N, C-alpha and C positions, 0 to 999 in steps of 0.2 A: 790646478790645471784640470778642466772638466772633462774627465775622461768618461768612458763606459761605467767605471766602478761608482764615480760620484752621482751619475745619473740614476743608476739603478738603485743605489741607497737613498737618494733624493725621492725618488718614485715611491720606494717602499715606505718611508717616512710618512709621505702624503697619505699612502692608502691605509696605514695602520692608524693614522690620526683620523681620518674619516670613519674607521670601523670603531676606533674608541668613542667618537661623538655620538655615533649610532647607537652605542650601548648605552649611553648616559640617558636615552629616552625611555619611556615607559616606568614600569614598576622596578624599583632600585632595591628592593629588601630581599632579593634572592642571592644568596651567597655565590652561586655559580655565575651569576650575571656579574658580581664585583669583581670575581676573580678573571673572567674574561676582559673586562674593562681595564684592570692593573696591567693584565699581561700584553694587551694591544698597546695601552700608553707606553709601557717599557719598551716594547719592540719600535716604537715611532720614534722615543727619544734616543734609542740605540742606533737605530738607522739614521737618524738626523744627525747625530755626532759623528758616525762613521763617514757621511756624504760630507760633513764639515771638515774631517780631519784630511780629506784627500786635498782639500784648499789651505787648510792650516794644519800642518802635522802636528803642532803642540798639543791638538785636541785629540791625539791618537789614545793617551791614557784614559781619557773620560769614556770614549768609545768602548774600550776593553772592559771597563767597570760596568757601564750599562749593559753590555752583553752578559755578564755574570748575572746582572739584575733580570734581563731578560729571560735567561734560561730558569732562573729560579722561580718566576712568576708561572712560567708555563709548567714547569714540574709541579708546581704547588697546584695548579689546575687539574692535572693528570691526577694526582693525591685525593684530591678532593672527588674526582669522579669515581675512582676506584673505591673510595669509602662506602659508596653506596651500595657495596656487596654486603656490608654488615647490616643485620636486621635491625637491632637494637639501636637508638639515637646514642646512648652512652659508648657503645662499642664503636660506633662510626666517629664520634668526637674523639676517643681515645687515640684511635688510628691516626687520624688527620693530624691531630696535636703532635703525636708522636713524630710522624714522617715530616712534618713541617719544621719541628726542630732540627732533626737530622739533616734535611734539605738545607737550611740555613746555616748550618754549622759546614756543610760541603761548600755552599756559596762563599762563606767567609773565607775559609782556606784557600779557594781559588784566587778571591780578591786580595789576599794575602801575598800569595805568589807572584800575582802580578804587579802588585805595588813595590814587592822586593826586587823584581827584574827591572822595572822603570826607575827606581832610585839608585840602584847599584850599577846599572848598566850590564849586568850578567845574569842569565838564567840559573835557577837552582838545578844543579846537575846531580843525578843519583850516581850510585856504584857502578852501574854498568853505561855511564854517559848518558841517560836518558834526560831529556829537558821535561823537568816536573811540571813546569807552567803549561806547555803543551799538552802534556800528559793530562792534566787535570781537566783541561777542556776536554779532551777526548773522552775521558771517563764521565763528564756530564753528558755529552751527546748520548753516549751509550745507555746512561740512565733514563734519557729522554726517550731512546729507542724502546728499552725494555718496557718502561711504564705503558707506552703507546700500544705496543703489542699485546701487553695485559689487558688494557682497556679494551681493545678491538676483540678479544678473545672471550672476555668475560661479560660482554655487554648483553643485556636481554634482547630479544626479539623485537619487542614494542619500541625500544629506544635505538635500536641498531640503523634506523633510517636516518639520523642526524649525527649519530657519534662516529659512523663509518668516515664521513667527510670531514669531521674534526680530526680523527686519526691520520687520515691521508695529508691533511694540510701540515700538522705537527710532525708526522713521520718524515715528510719531505724536508722540513727545516733541520731536524736533527741528523736525519741520514746524510744531508750535504755537509752539516758540520763534522760528522764522523769521517767523510772522505776527505775533508779539508785538513783536520788534525791528524788522522793517520798518516797522510801524506806528509804532513809538516813533521810529526815524529819521527818518521823515516829518515827524512833528508835533513832534520835539525833547523828547518825553517818552513813558514807558511808559504804555499805556492801562489805566486802574483797572479796568475790567470784565474786560479780558482777564488781568490779574494775579489777580483772585479767581477766576477759574474755572480759573487754571494748576494749583493743587493738585489739583482733583477729576480734570482731564484726566491729568495724572500717574498718579493713583491707579489709573484706570481702564486704564491699560497694564499695571499688575502683574501680573492673571491672564494678559494675553497672553503676557509674557515668562515666567512661571512655566510656562505650558503649553508653550511652547517648550523650557524646561529639562528638563520632564518627558520629553518626547520624544526628548530626546538622551540616548542610553545614556552617553556619557561623562561627562555632568553630571546624571543623574537622581539625585534624593536617595533615601537608604537609610534610612528611619525606621521604627522598630519601635513598634508601639501594641499594648498588651495586648488580646487578642481578649476578654478579660472586660470590661474597661473599655469598649470599644466595645458590648460587648451590652447592658450596663447603661445606657451613654448612650443607645443606641437605644431601649430599653425606656422609660427616663424622657420621651425625646423623643415617643415615640408614645403615653405616657400623659398627656403635656401637652396634645399636639393633641387627644386623645380628651375630656378634661376641657373644652378651649377648645370643641369641638363641643357638649358636654353642656351648657355654659352657655348657647350660642346657641340650642341647642333650648329649653332650660328658659325662655328669654328669651319666645322666641314663643309658646310654650304657654302662658305667664303673659298675654301681651299679648291673645292671640286665643282665649283660652278661655272668656271671658265671666265670669259669675259663680262659675264653677268653677275658674277660671285658677290661681288660687294653690294649691287642692288638687291640681289636674292637675300643676303644676310639681312640688310635693313627691314625687308620686307618680313623675314621669318622672326625677326627679333620682335617687331611691332605686333605680329599675330599672337606670338607667345605671351608679350606682356598683355594684350587684349584678352587672352583665355585666362591668364592669371588673374586679372581683374573681375571678370565675370565668376571664376570660382570662388575667389575671395569674399564676393556680395552675395553669394548663392545661400539662401536661407536654408535651404533643404540640406545641401553639402555641409554647411555649419552645425546645423541640428543633427546630421548623422556623425559627424565627426565628433560631437560632445558626447552623444550615447555610447560611441565606441569608446571613448576615453573613460567615461564613468563606469562602464560595463568591464573594463579590462585592467583598470590601473588603480580602483579605489574600492576600500571596504563599502559593503552593504548599509544602507541606512535602516533597515529593518533586522530585528532579531527573527529570522524565519521560523525558529523552533516555537518561540513563544506566540507568534502570530498563527502558526497552524494549530497548535494546542488550543489557542483561544476560539478560533474559528470551528473548529470540531467540537468542543464544549459547548459553543452557543448552538450550532446545529443540532445536536444529539441530546441537549435536554429539553425537558418537556414532552407535551402529547403531540402526535402527528395531525394533520389538517391545516386548518387557517393559521394556527400557532405556528407550524413550521414554515409557512411562508412569511409570517412577520419576523420570524426570528433570522431567516435568510436575508432579508432586507437588513435587519440589525447587525448580522455578522459582517456583511460587506461594508456597511456604512461606518462600523466602529474602525475598520482598517486605516481610513484616512480622518477620523474624527468628524464625520459628516453628521450633522443633527437629526438627519431624517431621510427618508426615501421612500419611492413608490416602485412596486414589483408589476411589470406587464407579463403577460402571459399569451401563448396563441390559443385562440379559441378555435371551434369546430368550423365557424362560418368564415375562415379564411382571413383571420385579421388579428392583430395583438391589441389587446385592451388592459386596463389596469386592474388587479384582482386583489391587491392587498397593499398596505402602508404601514410605515412605523414612523411616529411622530411626524408625520407630514398628512396633508388633505389629499384625499383620493379622488382624483378628477373623475368627473361624471360625463357620460356621453361622449367621450371622445375615442378614438380608435387609430390604429397605425396599419394600413394595408400591408401584405406580406410582399407586394412587389414594389415597394416604396425603395427609394435610393437609400433611405437611413437603415432598412432592414439588410439591403444587400451588402452594405459596408458592414456592418455588424457580422453579418453570418459569412461572408466571404474573407473578410480581412481580418476578423475578430479584433476591430480597434475599439478602445476605449474613447468614446468621444468627449472631448473636452469643450464645452460650450463656449468658454472664456477664448479659449483658442480659436475656435471658430469664428468667433466674431472679430479677432484681430487679423486672421488670415484664412478666408474660406477656402483659399486654393489648396491648402493642406489636404482637404478631404474630397478633393476632387469635383464632381459634379453634384455631390449631396446638397440638397436644399433643407434648412431648417424645418422641421414640421411646425405647424400654427400651435399645436397644444404644448410644444417646448417654447415657444416665445412667449405663451400666456402664463407661464409658470417663472416668476421672476427669481427665484431662488435655486432653479436648476442648473445644474454644474457639470456633473458627468452622467454619461449613459454608460453602462457596463453589459457587455453580452453575457449571456447564460449559455453557453454552447454543450451540448450533449450528443456525443457520435457525429461531430460535424454538422450537427443541426441546430438551428437558432430555438432554443425552447423559449426563450423569453428575454428580458433585459430589465435591468434597474436603473431608474433615474434618481441620483443621489443630488441632495441638496448641498450648496457650497458651504464648505468648512470654514469658520471665521479665522483659524490660527493655522490652516495649512494653506501657505502662500506658495509654495515652491512645490509644482507637481512635474514629476519627471518620468522617466523610462520605467525606473524600478518600481514606482506606483502602478503603472500601467501593467507590468508583468505580474505583480501581486494580486490586482484587482482581476486581471485575466484568469490567472490560476485558481483564485478563490471563486470566481464565476462559475468555473468547470465544476468545482466540488459542489457547490450550491447546486448546479444544474442537476447532477447526479441524484441530489435528496429530492428535487422537485420531480423528476422522472419516476423515483421510487414510489413518491407519493400518488403520482397519478396512475401507475401501474396498481397500486394497492387499491386504490378506488375503482379502477375498472374491474378488477377481480373481484371485490366486494360485490359490486353490481352484477357480475357474471355469475357469482356464487348465488345470489338471490333469484336470478333467472333460473339457475340449475336446480335451485331448492323448488321452485315452482314448478319446473318441468317434471322433476323426478315426482313431484306429488301427484301432478296431473297423471303421470305414467301409472303409479300406483293405484289410482283411483279407476283409470280404464282396465287396469290388470284385474282389480277385484269385481268391477263390473262385469267383464268378460266371464270370471267364474260364476257369477250370479246368474248370467244368462245362459251359461251352459246347463246349470242345473234346470232353470224354468224351459229351456229348449227340450230337455229330455222329457219333462212332464207332458210338454205339449206334444211331442212326436208320440207318446205312448197312450194319448188320451183317446184317440179314435179306436183303439182296440180294447182298451179296459176301463172306459168311462162307466159301465155298467157295475163294475166290479167295487163294492164298498170299501175293499181293504185300499186298492188303488186310489180311490178318492179321499181316503183318510191321509194316505202317504203324500198325495198330492197337495193336500189343504197344508200338511205339515212342513212340506218343502217351499211352498209359497210364503208361509208365514215366517220361515227362517231367513227366507230372501229380504222379506220386507223388514225384518228386524236388522239385518245387517247393513241394509241401504239407510235406515235411519240413523244408525250408529256412525256409518259412513258420513252422511250429511252433518251430524253433529260434531264430527272430528274436523269437518272442512271449515265449519262456522267457529271453529277455536275452541269449542267447549271441552276438547279434551277426552270425551267420553271412552273413544276407541283407545285410549292409551293408559286408561286406570288400571293399575293392578290389583288384583283379587287372588284368592285362593282357589285353585282349580285342582280337581280329583282327576287324575289322568285316565283312569279306567272307564269313567264315565264320559270323558271327552272323546275318548278313542271310539268307543262304542258309538257314540253319536256321528263321528266322522265315518264310520264304516258306513252306517246306515244311509247318511247323504250320498256316499259315493258307491251305493250298491247299485245305482241305475247303470253305472259304466261296468265295462267287461275288462278284464275279469274282476269279479267280486272279491274285495279284499277279505281275508280271513284273520279273525281277531285271535290272539294269543295271548291273554293277561297273565304272566308267570308271576306278577306283584299286584297286589290290589291295596286301594287306600294309598297310594302315593299323590302327594300333594307339592304344588308347585306354586310360586307367585308370579301370575302373568294375567294380561289381558285374555279372557277366555276366547273371546271371537277371534283376536288375532291368532292365537295360537292355533285354534282349531281351522282358521284359515291356512296358515303354512303347512300343518300336518296334511290337510286336504290337497293342498297344492302337491306335495310330495307324493300322495298316493294317485292323484291325477296323473302325473308324470311317468309313474311306474305303470298306470294302466296305458298310456300313450306308446309307451316302449315293450309292451308285454302283448303278445297275440292271444286272443279270446280263449284259447286252450292253455294258458299259463297259468301260473299261480302268483298271488301277491300274499304276503304275511305282514300283518300288522301287529307287532308285539309291544309290550310293555314290561319292564323288568328294572331292578335295581342293581347299579353298580358302584360300590362304596359310596359316596355322600351324594350320587347323582342318581336322577330318574332317566331312564332311557327310554325314547319312543323309536322304535325299529322299523323301518318298512323296506322289505325284502321282496325283490321280483325276480322272475326268470326270464327277462327281457333280454333285448339286443346287448345292453351292457355299455361300458366306455372304457377307453384306453387311458393310460396314466398320464399322456401327454395332454389329451382333453380335458382331464378332471384338474390338472395344474393349471392350465393357461387359460381355459374358456368357460369352465362350468361355473364359475363363481364371479364371472365378468358381467357386470351390468348391460343389458341392451346387446347381448351377444345371443343369437338362439338358432337351433337347427330346426326350428318347424316352419320356416319360411315367414309368410305373411300370418299365420295362425298364430305365432307366438310374440311376446313382447321381449323377452329375454331378461326378466327381471325377477322372475319367480324365485328361482334357487337364491339368487343374491339378496332378495327381500328376506327369504327364510332364514338365512345364516345371519343377517344383519339384526332380526327380531330376536332371534335366540341369543346371539351374544349381548344384546342390550338386557336381557334379564338374567346374565352371568353365566349363560351356557355356551357350547358350541356345536358344531356340526362336522360329523365324519362321514366319508364316502369310501366305500370299497366296492370296485366293480371289476369285471373281467367282460371282455369282447365276446359275445356269443354265450354267455353262461347267466349274466344277471348283474344287478346293482344292490346295494344295501346302503341304505341312508339311515344315520343315527343321530338322533336329536337329544343331546345331552342336557338335562336341565337340573340344576340346584335345587335338592329337596328342600321344601320349607320346614320349620320346626314342627308343624302340626303332623307330620307324618311318620312321628316316632311309632306309632303302633300298626305299621302297615304289615300285611300279611304276604309273604312270599309263597307262592303256589307251585313253582317249580324251579327246576335248576336255573341259574343264572347262567345265560349264553356267555361263552366265551368270545370275546370281541377282537380275538387275534385273527390273523389269515387263516389258519388251520380250522377255526371254528366257523369261517364262512365258507369253507370247502364243505364241511359237514351238513352244513345247513342248506348249502345248494344242493347235496345229494339227496338229503332227506326230501326236499320240495320235489325232487323229479322222481323219488321212489315212491310217492304217494299217488 
């Protein structure tokens, strides 16, 4: 009699058989997978025998013995999983072998009790009237539940994702067996209702166990199914669902169509069949369905990790420049084994033209306008244009017309867009790969992604080139600014001579000083011209005696007001620097002090030694500066407080020059009290015999206060 129990056990047998067949695929060397296969096969045999015993009761003994085998294989699997808690392989093997032997002994005992009851026709009854055969099956289920609980409790977090489903499935099997045999032990017979439901319950656990196996990389099946088979199967399934829906629709049209119901049904069925035919023969629909199936039901054809590493390695190797462009073409071409390609990039004149090639002839005299249909398709749709596909079905690409240059390239195959920030930076034309016969959506996605990565490298190259050009212009502009600044200083000196010539022309001392000033200006101009010609005269270092240099600067700046007072606290200090440039920067600091100090104020120009440094100090009683101005604006180039009279680079140039010879600049200032500039310069080895003539000034804030008071009191 085919009752529910027979159907449930038969269904479970079929499901466990399928699970066992799936486990036969892939690598067979792992012990866990072998144990899973044997357990699934034993479960299939037991459930098949149980289903057959419902029709042929003589097979009931075989079903009971196979149940013992089923329990033993699942318990053996749980023991193997628990053995992973031991770190050493020898300990794992010893634990597994011991537990396997004990489990086998228990299984043999249960089988012996089953055979005794079957052949003698009566159960083995204990002292308190307990049926030992049922008790043995109950103890087996308890052991299974304990092992499941221990496995679930002691599983590592990284393995919990699949072990929990296996525990749920096996726990369900052993829990139901526990309920079945506990009831049987209580009433001395197995409950028929529970037995009838047992097959369906075991069948329900198969998907859970299968899901656990699929999530475990060490036991996951490796099944290959033809894409063509899946495509046609999906098509037939969709067609069947469509026909079923059409039949239901036709039924309701006939039932509720009144007197025209039969006619309306015929018209509806004809229209539905016509629509079905159009859909089945639609190229776009079939292509979309094929892409959907390939994306969601099959493993990828590429090892994306290897492809990405190879792409990055190719792009980042070697030097930038034109070599980078060539490597980009190579990296994209090697993805699909293309023998060569050409890189097109957008130029300033509003078109794309070839700029580099790899193992391909670079076309000459060709260009692609930015408003062409090809460029719009690449930029807006980010499509990889397959020229072979275009020849077979141009309608897939809308209104795009194939450019003349593409038709003139007989080996052109693919056009890959290079998108950067949603802008088409360029594209690559790849030549036909001789061995790459099947080009699909996965090739397109990989090429588009690689194209975006390559576009970022190209954009970085373009930015680096633009930055290099900007830096060259900046250097030229800065040089021009420095030249103008130096000329302004020289003009200021000559202007003072001219303005005083009318009153002191008859004074021989004035004429001598004027000639010296003009000669100094001519010498500096000649040095400046030589530096501009690239002779490097203005940058050559020499030994400079600071006391002599400071006295010369003071004499030169004596035409301005207030006249700087020289205080040489150490003589003979020497530094390695270009004398003219050093004198210019010291003079600039003195001139700034004169501009900030009223005519009745005072300016001190000192030289002293501080440790291993020689210090040139310019101290004034001018307007002073606040800390924010010193910190944020004083040394910023092209930032001036003199309006149109200043260039804003004097202090910046002073600091940069002093730092270039190993020194530094310190500034201490207070609003309304004055400013102190200190130029710290490393003393050269020839200054070992310098003589200190006075006390070395304290360079701390308190010394500045003392110096201000000394100046004010004089």
